[in-house]
N, C-alpha and C positions, 0 to 999 in steps of 0.2 A: 843327071839326077844327083841330089844330095845324098850323103850317106845317112844311115839310120841314127848315128850319134849326133849329127847336126840338126836334122829335120825329122823329128819323131812324133807321131800322134800319141796322146794319152787321153784318158777320160776324166771329166769333172761332172759332178752331180748338179743339176739345176734345182730351183726351188720347188719344182713339181716332182722331184725324185727321178727325173729322166736324165740320162747321160748325154753329154755332147762332146765332140772332139775338140781337143786343145792342141795347138801346134806351137812348137818352140822354134824361134827364128835365131839365126846366128848373131845379129847385132845385139839382141837382148837375151843373153843366156839364162838370166835369172827371172825373166818375165815370160808370160804366156799370152797369146791372143785368144780370147774366149768369144765364141760365136753363140748367140742365142736369139730366140724369137720374142718380139714384143708385140702385144695386141694393141691395136689402135682402133678406137670406136668413132664412127662418124654418124651424126644425126641427119636423117633425110626426111624432109617434110616438117611441118610445124604442128604446134599443139601437143596435147598429151599423147595422142595416137601416132606421133611421128615415128617412123622406123629407125632403127639403129643398125648400121652396117659395120661389121668387124673385119679388120684387115690385119694380117700378121706380117710384121716387118722384121728384117734381120738386124740385130744389134751386135756391135763388136766392141770389145774393150781390151786394152793391153794392161795386164796386172802381174804382180809378183807371183811366183810359184807358191802354192800353199802346201809346201812340203812339210811333213811331220805333224800335220794338224788332223784332228778327228773329222769324221764325216759330217757331224752336226754343225761344227764350226764352219766348215767349208760351205755347207748348204746355207747357213745363216748369212754369211758374208756375201755369197753370190746373190741371194734374194735382195740384200740391201742395195747392191749395185744395180740390179734390175729395177728396183723401185725408183732409184735416182734417175735412171734414164726414162722410165715411164712417167716420171713427175711432170715432164714438159707437156705431155698429152693431157695429164690431169689439170694442169694450169690452164690449158686452152679450153678444157671443158668448163672450168670455173668461170672463165671470162664469158663463155656462151651463156652460162647460167645467170650471171649478173645482168647481161644484156636482156635476156628473156624476162628477168624480174623487173627490169626497168620498163620494158614494154608493157608488162602486166600492170604495173603501178600507174602508168600513163593512161591505159585503157580504163582502169578502175576509177581514176580521177575524172575522166571524161564522162563516164556513166553516172558518177555521183553528181556532177554539175548538171547533167541533163535531167536527172531525177529531181534535183532541187528546183530547177526551172519549171518542170511540169507541176511540182507540188505548189509552187508559188502561183502559177497560172490557175491551177485548180482552186486555190484559196481565193484568188481574185474573182473567179467565176461564181464561187459560192457567195461571196459578198454581193456581187451583182444580182444573183438570184434572190438573195434575201432582200436587197433593196427593191427589186421588182415586186416581191411579195408585199412588202410594206407599202409600196406605191399603190398596189391594187387595193389594199385595205383602206388607204386614205382616199383613193379615187374610186370608191364603190359607186356603181351606177345601177339604178333600178331598171328593170325591163318594162315597166308599165308606162302609163301616160305621163305621170309626174316626172319619171326619169327622162323621157323624150323632151318634155318642156324645159327641164333644167339644163339639158345638154344644149338645146337651141339658145336658151338664155345665156349660157356660159360663153357661147361663140360670139354673142352680140355685146355683152358687157365686159369691158376691159378690167382686168385685175381679179375677176371672179374665178379664173382657172387656177389661181394659186390657193384657193380655199378648199376645205374638205367638203364632202357631199352635203352634210347637214347644214353647214354655213351657207352653201350655195342655195339650198332650199329656202332657208330663212331670208336670204337676200331677195330671192325671187317671190317670196310670199307663199311658198309651198312647204308643208310639213313633211318630215322624213317618214317614209313608209315603215321604216324599221320601228320607230317609236310607236306607231299605231299598232303594228303587229305585236309588239311586246306587251301592249295593253290589252290584247285580245280583240281588237276591233278590226273591221274589214278595211279594205284598201280603197274602196270607192266612196269618195266624199265630194259633195257638190262644192263649187267655188264659194257659195254663200256660207256653207257650214265651215269651210276652211278659214274664211275671213273672220267669222265669229270666234273661232278657236284662236286665231292669231291675235285678235283684240283682247281676248281673255288672258292670253299669255303675256301680252304687253302690260296689262293691268297688274298681273302678279309680279312682274319684274319691277314695275314702278313702286308697288307696295313694299317690296323688300328693300 
């Protein structure tokens, strides 16, 4: 065993106010080997709810004797050394934070594109619906006898399907039921009466 003069323990305060043993070795008479514990945190699992596990590791550093210095100064210097060693773990945590942020941005961009695609598709569907509504307005079909006649006539006559309902009725020699209803008349007219009304209408058109 070494003698007490060569290998003697002494106490140094840590940044938490606790004391730790310091050993002086023969090759470095003016230096001391300081042992202390450093906390290391590891994240387990993903997301905000991921657990964090703490592990305490032993740190060692060889430094000059702090002889003749006050307690506060020794404490401040020791905490500075401890922060320096703990900085590596902080840097690793910063890298993890950056990677997590990158993944978050990527996911947000993907969701944004998906939302834009759905919005565009929804807009297209609205346009299609509006077009169908307009088509129904133009392609209005009566449910009575005249409507059946004009549908059968439309199937036979080429080019008639492109025209609106009133024009089809005029081409086929049938008046629009809507016009008659607007004037407060009934919907049942004989072919003779319809022919008379058609001639009267033609006469009015020629007169104008």
